[in-house]
N, C-alpha and C positions, 0 to 999 in steps of 0.2 A: 504494500499499500504505500503511494507516494503522495500523500495529501500534505497540504501547507498549513502550519500551525503558526499562530501569531501571539504576540503581546504587544500591547499599546501603552503608552504613557502620555498623559495629557497634562497640559498646562505646567511644564517643567520650567523652572526660573534659569533657563539657559538660552541664550540667543540662537536662533536657527542656524546663523551663519557658523558659529562655533560647533554646534552639534552636527552639521553636515560635514565638517573636517573629519570628525571621528566615524560618522556613517561611511564615508569614503574609505576610510581605513580598514573597515571590516566587511564591506560588501562582497559577495561572491566567495567567501572563504569559508573553510570548514570550522565548526563552532570552536573546537579546542584551540586551533591557532588564532581566531580572533579573540577568545578570552585572554589567551596569553599575551598578545600584543596589547590589549586593553589594559591589562595589569601593569605593564611596563611604560604606558604612556603617561606623560605628566600633564594631564589636562583637566579641568574642572568636571567636564561631562564624562570622563572614562568610568568612574564608578557607577554613574547612573546608566549608562549603556550596558556596562557588565552585568548589572542585576537585571536589566531588561532582557538581555539575550539568555541569561540563566533562567528566566521566567518563561520564556518561549520554548526552551528546551524542556522544562518541567511540563508545560502544557502539551507538548509532543508525546512525552513519556506517559503521561496520564491517559490521553486519547486512545492509544492502541499500542500494540507491541511493535516498538520501533527501536531500531539500533541507534543508540545516541550517538555512538562513534561515527556513524555515517551522515550525520546531520550536516547540512550546509546552509549558511545564511543566504537565502535566495533574494531577498528584498530587504532594504533598510531605506525609508524615507522619513525625511523631517519636514513637517508643516509648521507654518506660523500659527501661534496661538493668539491670544489677546495681549495688548500692549498696555501696561500700566504707565499713566503719564504723572510725572512729578515736576516740580518747579524749583528752580534754583535762582535766589536773588542776585541780580546783577547791579551794575552801577546806573545811577540816576533814575532809581525806582523802576527798572525794568526787570523782567523775568525770562529766565531761559527754560524751555521744555526739555526734559530728560526722559527718555523713553526706556522704560524697562520691559524688554521683550521677553515672551515665553514661546515654547515649542511644543508641539505634539509629535512624538517619536513613535515609529510603528516599526516592529522587526517581525519578519516572516522567515521561518526555517522550513526546510524540506529536506527529504531523504534522497541520497544520490541514487 
């Protein structure tokens, strides 16, 4: 059985641009290699994506008799979530908008 199993994380306080760098790092790789490379990557989103891939693997092993060693990350995509708007006071009574962006991350794994 070669179904696709997924895990989704919504409204992560990580900008989509930074999350996409990590998504490109692990896309189309075997799960164990992807987890090892995320463990060694020094980025804020590395532990978040590590747990999300682990959750997708757990979903796959729950659903049917799947060989976990043969799982490959077939799709990883990052969508933009809502943006919190904050203001920073500036000179002469003005204010500057600070955008705190969020992401929706989806990971799909499938068996080779």
